[in-house]
VODRENMAR-902806 format. One record per residue (C-alpha): residue in three letters; x, y, z. Coordinates in Angstrom, 2 decimals, decimal comma. Last residue first. Layout:
# VODRENMAR-902806
Ala/X/Y/Z
...
//
This chain:
# VODRENMAR-902806
Glu/-40,70/-22,24/-23,77
Asn/-41,90/-23,81/-27,03
Arg/-39,03/-25,94/-28,27
Asp/-38,67/-26,02/-32,03
Tyr/-34,97/-25,22/-32,04
Phe/-33,57/-27,91/-29,76
Gly/-36,35/-30,49/-29,95
Glu/-34,40/-32,53/-32,42
Phe/-30,91/-31,07/-32,69
Thr/-29,99/-34,29/-34,51
Leu/-26,81/-35,17/-32,63
Pro/-27,37/-32,89/-29,63
Asp/-30,79/-34,43/-28,84
Gly/-32,60/-31,80/-26,82
His/-32,57/-29,97/-23,50
Ser/-29,19/-31,38/-22,45
Phe/-27,54/-29,50/-25,30
Ile/-27,92/-26,17/-23,48
Phe/-26,48/-27,59/-20,27
Leu/-23,57/-29,14/-22,15
Val/-22,85/-25,77/-23,76
Phe/-22,88/-24,04/-20,38
Leu/-20,57/-26,70/-18,90
Val/-18,14/-26,31/-21,80
Leu/-18,14/-22,55/-21,27
Ala/-17,37/-22,99/-17,56
Leu/-14,51/-25,38/-18,36
Val/-13,05/-22,91/-20,86
Val/-13,32/-20,12/-18,29
Thr/-11,52/-22,22/-15,67
Phe/-8,81/-23,15/-18,17
Phe/-8,23/-19,47/-18,88
Leu/-8,24/-18,67/-15,16
Ile/-5,33/-21,06/-14,61
Lys/-3,36/-19,45/-17,44
Tyr/-4,24/-15,99/-16,13
Ile/-2,95/-16,89/-12,67
Val/0,34/-18,10/-14,18
Ser/0,78/-14,65/-15,76
Arg/1,56/-12,93/-12,48
Glu/-1,06/-10,99/-10,57
His/-1,76/-7,24/-10,65
Asn/-5,12/-7,41/-12,45
Leu/-6,17/-10,10/-9,99
His/-6,56/-7,45/-7,28
Met/-9,62/-9,12/-5,67
Phe/-11,53/-5,82/-5,79
Ile/-10,37/-4,82/-9,26
Leu/-9,93/-7,90/-11,43
Ala/-12,24/-10,32/-9,64
Val/-15,01/-7,80/-9,00
Leu/-14,87/-6,44/-12,53
Ala/-14,83/-9,95/-14,01
Ala/-17,84/-10,95/-11,91
Lys/-19,78/-7,92/-13,18
Phe/-18,94/-8,71/-16,81
Thr/-19,86/-12,37/-16,33
Ala/-23,20/-11,38/-14,77
Val/-24,00/-9,11/-17,74
Ile/-23,12/-11,90/-20,20
Met/-25,12/-14,43/-18,17
Gly/-28,21/-12,21/-18,23
Val/-27,91/-11,75/-21,99
Leu/-27,67/-15,52/-22,51
Ile/-30,54/-16,29/-20,14
Asn/-32,87/-13,84/-21,86
Leu/-31,77/-15,22/-25,24
Ser/-32,67/-18,72/-24,09
His/-36,15/-17,50/-23,11
Thr/-36,71/-16,43/-26,68
Pro/-37,81/-13,18/-28,35
Leu/-36,74/-11,04/-25,35
Glu/-39,23/-10,30/-22,58
Val/-37,86/-7,49/-20,43
Tyr/-38,66/-7,72/-16,70
Ser/-35,51/-9,65/-15,76
Leu/-33,53/-7,32/-17,99
Trp/-34,41/-4,40/-15,70
Val/-33,01/-6,29/-12,69
Thr/-29,79/-7,05/-14,56
Ile/-29,53/-3,44/-15,77
Gly/-29,91/-2,26/-12,18
Thr/-27,12/-4,63/-11,16
Phe/-25,12/-3,16/-14,04
Val/-25,59/0,34/-12,62
Ile/-24,62/-0,81/-9,12
Leu/-21,51/-2,51/-10,48
Thr/-20,53/0,66/-12,34
Ala/-21,03/2,68/-9,15
Gly/-18,72/0,28/-7,30
Ile/-16,13/0,54/-10,09
Val/-16,29/4,34/-9,91
Leu/-16,04/4,27/-6,10
Tyr/-13,08/1,90/-6,24
Lys/-11,28/4,16/-8,75
Lys/-11,93/7,23/-6,55
Val/-10,50/5,36/-3,56
Ser/-7,42/4,47/-5,64
Lys/-6,87/8,10/-6,65
Gln/-7,39/9,35/-3,10
Ile/-4,80/6,85/-1,85
Glu/-2,37/7,90/-4,58
Glu/-2,79/11,57/-3,68
Leu/-2,30/10,88/0,04
Asn/1,02/9,03/-0,46
Asp/1,32/6,20/2,04
Ser/1,08/3,51/-0,61
Met/0,00/0,00/0,00
//
């Protein structure tokens, strides 16, 4: 940590801006819950994108991952790939992934 008053004020201002950004995106998340997009899957996709952005801000800024060594980013890369694979498997679990039967014509 720095003892310089100007640097402390600068970091506090950065935290307040990030906090305000998180509050705004939380409002967007709540607003999106009331918006009816063309498909339910699209609602989930947009909600997950907003949630991923908020989680990335928290991890990078408040957990100080933006100052870590490159090995952390390699581990996080594999974590993101695993999460994406799990999302894809969840989507394919609603229909037959080989024929896509029931995948597109589902009435939700």
